[in-house]
C-alpha positions as CSV (number, residue, x, y, z in Angstrom):
1,M,17.6,-5.6,3.9
2,P,14.7,-3.3,2.8
3,I,13.7,-3.3,-0.8
4,F,11.9,0.0,-0.5
5,F,13.2,2.9,1.4
6,W,10.8,5.7,2.5
7,D,12.0,9.2,1.7
8,D,10.3,12.6,1.6
9,R,9.4,12.4,-2.1
10,Y,6.7,9.8,-1.2
11,S,5.3,12.1,1.5
12,I,2.0,13.7,0.5
13,G,2.1,16.2,3.3
14,Y,-0.7,14.8,5.6
15,T,0.7,13.3,8.7
16,K,-1.9,10.6,9.1
17,I,-1.7,9.4,5.6
18,D,2.1,9.5,5.6
19,T,2.3,7.6,8.8
20,H,0.1,4.9,7.3
21,H,2.2,4.7,4.2
22,K,5.4,4.4,6.3
23,R,3.8,1.5,8.2
24,L,2.8,-0.2,5.0
25,T,6.4,0.3,3.7
26,E,7.7,-1.4,6.9
27,L,5.3,-4.3,6.4
28,L,6.2,-4.7,2.7
29,N,9.9,-4.7,3.7
30,K,9.2,-7.3,6.4
31,V,7.5,-9.6,3.9
32,Y,10.3,-9.1,1.4
33,D,12.9,-10.0,4.0
34,Y,11.0,-13.1,5.1
35,F,10.9,-14.2,1.4
36,V,14.5,-13.5,0.7
37,W,15.9,-15.0,3.9
38,E,13.5,-18.0,3.5
39,F,11.8,-17.7,6.9
40,P,9.5,-20.5,7.9
41,L,6.2,-20.6,6.0
42,T,4.2,-19.7,9.1
43,K,6.2,-16.5,9.6
44,V,5.7,-15.5,6.0
45,E,2.0,-16.2,6.2
46,H,1.7,-14.1,9.4
47,A,3.6,-11.2,7.8
48,L,1.3,-11.3,4.7
49,E,-1.7,-11.4,7.0
50,E,-0.4,-8.4,9.0
51,L,0.1,-6.6,5.7
52,A,-3.4,-7.4,4.5
53,E,-5.0,-6.3,7.7
54,Y,-3.1,-3.0,7.9
55,A,-3.8,-2.3,4.2
56,A,-7.5,-2.9,4.8
57,Y,-7.4,-0.4,7.7
58,H,-5.4,2.1,5.7
59,F,-7.7,1.8,2.6
60,A,-10.8,2.2,4.8
61,C,-9.3,5.4,6.4
62,E,-8.5,6.7,2.9
63,E,-12.1,6.1,1.8
64,Q,-13.4,8.0,4.8
65,W,-11.1,10.9,4.0
66,I,-12.0,10.9,0.4
67,A,-15.7,10.8,1.3
68,Q,-15.3,14.0,3.2
69,T,-14.5,16.0,0.0
70,P,-15.9,15.3,-3.5
71,Y,-13.0,13.8,-5.5
72,Q,-13.2,13.0,-9.2
73,Q,-10.5,10.3,-9.1
74,S,-12.1,8.3,-6.3
75,D,-13.0,5.4,-8.7
76,L,-9.4,5.2,-9.8
77,H,-8.3,5.2,-6.2
78,K,-10.6,2.3,-5.4
79,K,-9.5,0.4,-8.5
80,E,-5.9,0.7,-7.5
81,Q,-6.7,-0.5,-4.0
82,G,-8.4,-3.5,-5.6
83,E,-5.3,-4.2,-7.7
84,F,-3.2,-4.2,-4.5
85,Y,-5.5,-6.8,-3.0
86,I,-5.4,-8.9,-6.2
87,R,-1.6,-9.0,-6.2
88,L,-1.5,-9.7,-2.5
89,N,-4.1,-12.6,-2.9
90,E,-2.0,-14.1,-5.7
91,I,1.0,-14.2,-3.4
92,E,-1.0,-15.8,-0.6
93,K,-2.5,-18.4,-3.0
94,T,0.9,-19.4,-4.4
95,L,2.2,-19.7,-0.9
96,S,-0.8,-21.8,0.2
97,K,-0.6,-24.0,-2.9
98,M,3.1,-24.6,-3.1
99,G,4.2,-24.0,0.5
100,M,6.8,-21.6,-0.8
101,V,7.3,-18.8,-3.2
102,S,9.0,-19.7,-6.5
103,S,9.7,-16.2,-7.5
104,L,10.0,-12.7,-6.0
105,A,8.3,-11.2,-9.1
106,P,4.8,-11.1,-7.6
107,L,6.0,-9.4,-4.5
108,L,8.1,-6.9,-6.4
109,D,5.0,-6.2,-8.5
110,L,3.0,-5.6,-5.3
111,I,5.7,-3.2,-4.0
112,N,5.8,-1.4,-7.3
113,C,2.0,-1.1,-7.3
114,F,2.1,0.4,-3.8
115,M,4.9,2.9,-4.8
116,Q,3.0,4.0,-7.9
117,H,-0.2,4.4,-5.9
118,I,1.6,6.8,-3.5
119,A,3.7,8.6,-6.1
120,V,0.8,9.2,-8.5
121,T,-2.7,8.7,-7.2
122,D,-2.2,9.8,-3.6
123,H,-0.2,12.8,-4.7
124,S,-3.1,13.7,-6.9
125,Y,-5.4,13.4,-4.0
126,H,-3.1,15.7,-2.0
127,R,-3.3,18.3,-4.7
128,H,-7.1,17.9,-4.6
129,L,-7.2,18.5,-0.8
130,A,-4.8,21.5,-1.1
131,A,-7.0,23.1,-3.7
132,K,-10.1,22.3,-1.7
133,S,-8.5,24.0,1.3
134,R,-7.7,27.1,-0.8
135,D,-11.3,27.2,-2.1
136,E,-12.8,27.0,1.4
137,S,-10.6,29.8,2.7
138,I,-12.0,32.3,0.1
């Protein structure tokens, strides 16, 4: 049962970015389901690895897109990406150390971090791109 449902309010209006965000949502939901349904540790670890790899791909793409237009909030964007990794690494460390997750709180925190990033920071970036497009058409 998904914990986070994608809907249009999370869409920033750029197909590539929205497609990436939808995939990250699917992966976060997969990890959540594996935790809740107590899947074998190897499956949970694999799902976390898949999430980490796709997040790295997505963040690298975002950085390329941001580099194409000067963006004043790029440092904040990078900081939030780093916070996502810190949270993800904490979950992975706990799993590795204990062989299980004692609480859903770190995963819920990671999901919240992701949702906030889209809803606030990425929407701000979208407004920046839209303004830049208007400026270039003058």
